[in-house]
C-alpha positions as CSV (number, residue, x, y, z in Angstrom):
1,M,0.0,0.0,0.0
2,T,1.4,3.4,-1.0
3,T,1.3,6.2,1.5
4,P,0.0,9.4,0.0
5,E,2.6,12.2,-0.3
6,L,2.2,14.9,2.4
7,N,1.8,18.5,1.4
8,L,3.9,20.6,3.7
9,L,3.7,24.4,4.0
10,L,7.1,25.7,5.1
11,T,7.4,29.1,6.7
12,N,9.3,30.9,9.5
13,D,9.6,34.3,11.1
14,D,13.3,35.1,10.3
15,G,12.4,35.7,6.7
16,I,12.7,33.7,3.5
17,D,16.5,34.4,3.2
18,A,17.3,33.1,6.7
19,P,19.7,30.1,7.0
20,G,17.3,28.3,9.3
21,I,14.5,27.8,6.7
22,A,17.0,26.7,4.1
23,A,18.3,24.1,6.6
24,L,14.8,22.9,7.4
25,G,13.9,22.8,3.7
26,R,16.8,20.4,3.2
27,A,15.8,18.4,6.2
28,L,12.3,17.8,4.9
29,A,13.4,16.4,1.6
30,G,11.7,13.0,1.1
31,L,9.0,13.6,3.7
32,G,6.5,15.3,1.4
33,R,6.0,18.0,-1.2
34,V,7.5,21.1,0.4
35,E,6.1,24.5,-0.5
36,W,7.8,27.6,0.9
37,I,5.6,30.6,1.9
38,A,7.7,32.7,4.2
39,P,7.9,36.4,5.2
40,L,9.8,38.7,2.9
41,H,11.4,40.4,5.9
42,H,12.5,39.4,9.5
43,H,9.5,39.3,11.9
44,S,11.0,37.7,15.1
45,G,9.0,38.3,18.2
46,C,5.9,39.4,16.3
47,G,3.6,36.9,18.0
48,H,0.3,36.3,16.2
49,T,0.1,39.6,14.4
50,V,-1.9,39.5,11.2
51,T,-2.3,42.2,8.5
52,T,-5.8,43.4,7.7
53,H,-5.6,47.0,6.8
54,R,-3.1,47.0,3.9
55,V,-2.5,45.0,0.7
56,L,-0.1,42.1,1.0
57,E,2.2,41.5,-1.9
58,V,3.5,38.1,-2.9
59,H,7.0,37.8,-4.5
60,E,8.2,34.8,-6.4
61,R,11.6,33.5,-5.3
62,S,13.6,30.5,-6.5
63,S,12.8,28.7,-3.3
64,G,9.2,29.6,-3.1
65,L,6.9,32.6,-2.3
66,A,7.8,35.6,-0.1
67,V,5.0,37.6,1.5
68,D,5.5,41.1,2.8
69,G,3.6,40.2,5.9
70,T,3.9,38.2,9.1
71,P,4.3,34.4,9.6
72,A,0.6,34.1,10.4
73,D,-0.2,36.1,7.2
74,C,1.8,33.5,5.2
75,V,-0.2,30.7,6.6
76,R,-3.5,32.5,6.1
77,L,-2.7,33.2,2.4
78,G,-1.3,29.7,1.9
79,L,-4.5,28.1,3.2
80,H,-6.9,30.5,1.5
81,H,-5.3,31.2,-1.8
82,L,-1.8,30.1,-2.6
83,L,-1.8,26.3,-2.1
84,P,-4.5,23.8,-3.2
85,K,-3.9,21.5,-0.3
86,V,-1.9,21.7,3.0
87,D,-1.5,18.6,5.3
88,W,1.0,20.1,7.7
89,V,2.4,23.6,8.5
90,I,6.1,23.4,9.4
91,S,7.8,26.6,10.8
92,G,11.5,27.2,11.4
93,I,14.2,26.6,12.1
94,N,14.1,29.7,14.2
95,E,17.4,31.3,15.2
96,G,16.9,31.3,18.9
97,G,14.8,29.2,21.3
98,N,11.0,29.3,21.6
99,L,10.7,27.6,25.0
100,G,8.0,27.9,27.7
101,V,6.1,31.1,27.6
102,D,8.0,32.1,24.4
103,V,5.2,30.4,22.5
104,F,3.0,33.5,23.2
105,I,5.6,35.8,21.7
106,S,7.0,33.8,18.9
107,G,6.1,34.4,15.2
108,T,7.5,31.0,14.5
109,V,5.0,29.3,16.8
110,A,2.2,31.7,15.7
111,A,2.5,30.4,12.1
112,V,1.8,26.9,13.3
113,R,-1.0,28.0,15.7
114,E,-2.7,29.8,12.8
115,G,-2.8,26.5,10.9
116,V,-4.2,24.7,13.9
117,I,-7.0,27.2,14.2
118,H,-8.0,26.2,10.7
119,G,-7.8,22.5,11.3
120,I,-4.3,21.9,10.0
121,P,-1.6,20.2,12.2
122,G,1.8,21.8,12.6
123,I,5.3,21.7,14.0
124,A,7.3,24.6,15.1
125,V,11.1,24.2,15.2
126,S,13.6,26.5,17.0
127,H,17.2,26.4,17.9
128,Y,18.3,27.6,21.3
129,I,21.5,29.7,21.2
130,A,24.1,29.2,23.9
131,R,26.0,32.4,24.6
132,G,29.1,32.8,22.4
133,R,28.4,29.9,20.1
134,Q,27.5,29.8,16.4
135,I,24.7,27.6,15.1
136,D,25.8,24.6,12.9
137,W,22.8,24.6,10.5
138,E,23.6,21.3,8.9
139,R,23.7,19.6,12.3
140,A,20.5,21.4,13.3
141,A,18.8,20.1,10.1
142,Q,19.7,16.5,10.9
143,W,18.3,16.9,14.4
144,A,15.2,18.5,13.1
145,R,14.6,15.7,10.6
146,R,15.0,13.1,13.3
147,A,12.4,14.8,15.5
148,I,9.9,15.8,12.8
149,E,9.7,12.5,10.9
150,P,8.0,10.4,13.6
151,L,5.6,13.3,14.5
152,L,4.3,13.3,10.9
153,Q,3.3,9.6,11.4
154,L,1.3,10.2,14.6
155,G,-2.4,10.7,14.7
156,W,-3.3,14.4,15.2
157,Q,-5.5,15.7,17.9
158,P,-7.3,18.8,16.8
159,G,-6.4,21.9,18.8
160,T,-2.8,20.9,19.3
161,F,0.6,21.4,17.7
162,W,4.2,20.3,18.4
163,N,6.9,22.6,19.5
164,I,10.5,21.4,19.0
165,N,13.5,23.2,20.5
166,L,17.0,22.1,19.5
167,P,19.8,22.4,22.0
168,H,23.2,24.0,21.5
169,P,26.0,21.7,22.8
170,E,29.6,22.4,22.0
171,S,30.9,21.4,18.6
172,G,31.8,17.7,18.5
173,G,29.6,17.0,21.6
174,H,27.1,14.3,22.2
175,E,24.2,13.5,19.9
176,P,21.1,14.8,21.8
177,E,18.2,12.6,22.7
178,I,14.6,13.4,21.9
179,V,12.7,14.1,25.1
180,F,8.9,14.6,25.2
181,C,8.2,17.2,27.9
182,S,5.7,19.8,29.1
183,T,6.0,23.5,28.3
184,D,7.5,25.4,31.2
185,P,5.0,28.1,32.5
186,S,7.7,30.1,34.4
187,P,7.6,33.8,33.4
188,L,10.5,35.5,31.6
189,P,12.6,37.8,33.8
190,L,11.0,41.3,34.3
191,N,14.3,43.2,34.1
192,F,14.5,46.7,32.4
193,Q,17.2,49.4,32.2
194,V,15.2,52.6,32.9
195,E,16.5,56.1,32.3
196,G,13.9,58.8,32.8
197,S,11.0,58.1,30.5
198,K,12.9,55.4,28.5
199,A,13.1,51.7,29.3
200,K,14.9,48.9,27.6
201,Y,14.4,45.2,28.3
202,S,17.5,43.6,29.9
203,G,16.3,40.2,31.0
204,D,18.8,37.3,30.7
205,Y,17.4,34.5,28.6
206,Q,20.2,32.1,29.6
207,T,19.3,32.4,33.3
208,R,15.5,32.3,33.0
209,A,13.6,30.2,35.6
210,R,13.1,26.6,34.7
211,R,11.1,23.7,36.1
212,I,12.9,20.3,36.3
213,G,11.8,18.1,33.4
214,H,10.0,20.8,31.4
215,D,11.1,22.1,28.0
216,V,13.5,24.9,29.2
217,D,15.3,22.5,31.5
218,V,15.5,19.7,28.8
219,C,16.8,22.0,26.1
220,F,19.2,23.9,28.3
221,G,20.4,20.5,29.4
222,G,21.5,19.5,25.9
223,Q,18.5,17.5,24.7
224,I,15.9,18.0,22.0
225,A,12.7,19.2,23.7
226,V,9.5,18.2,22.0
227,S,6.3,19.6,23.6
228,L,2.6,19.1,22.7
229,V,0.9,22.5,23.0
230,R,-2.9,22.7,23.3
231,L,-5.1,25.5,22.2
232,L,-8.1,25.6,24.5
233,D,-11.0,27.9,25.2
234,S,-12.5,28.4,28.7
235,S,-14.7,25.2,28.3
236,G,-11.6,23.0,27.6
237,V,-12.7,22.4,24.0
238,G,-9.9,22.6,21.4
239,L,-10.3,25.6,19.1
240,A,-10.2,23.5,16.0
241,E,-12.9,21.2,17.4
242,R,-15.0,24.1,18.3
243,E,-14.7,25.7,14.8
244,T,-15.6,22.3,13.2
245,S,-18.7,22.0,15.3
246,R,-19.9,25.4,14.2
247,A,-19.4,24.6,10.5
């Protein structure tokens, strides 16, 4: 029996020219038909911003399509207009971690969340950066492939998505293990440098609070953190399930 080819929408929040999306595109080879729809410009930290009051322009690139909007815009356009069929939204590899409460801030994660809202499963992939180290994108791509491939074979529960965070061990270090873990709810540090009426955030990401066995602790400890994130309303019903019931 032949398994139907998956249609994968690939996006990110670092922009279509970022090395992370190129690495992830290579990592996905053989897992399905990969269609790039990514932001034209860098949108890190944009959260779930969408564009509703100006025209979005789509630019053709050799790798795919670049949209002059946010990651969520890319997914919205892809599902509504640009692609005939999408089975999964894959977002990343983000240059920097999206651990714990980062999922509320991250444009990388928002792209996947947008797909889930419309009933499409997704996987967000990010790479934590240890202070003073450079990312080896080829190594990151291999780790991403190893984590993504089995997730594509699992049954999907509407209203959920996967959030993967790659660690940053020293060059030549151990091969990280894949660890399924919960998302750490600890807040980011509330540190600011304040001068008069001006304030600049100065929280130290490396020393953020972490709960033992949760995603921050797992990734900082050198393993690949894989977390199932749920989108729930106040009744405990998954958003995708709720939207389906209304249709």
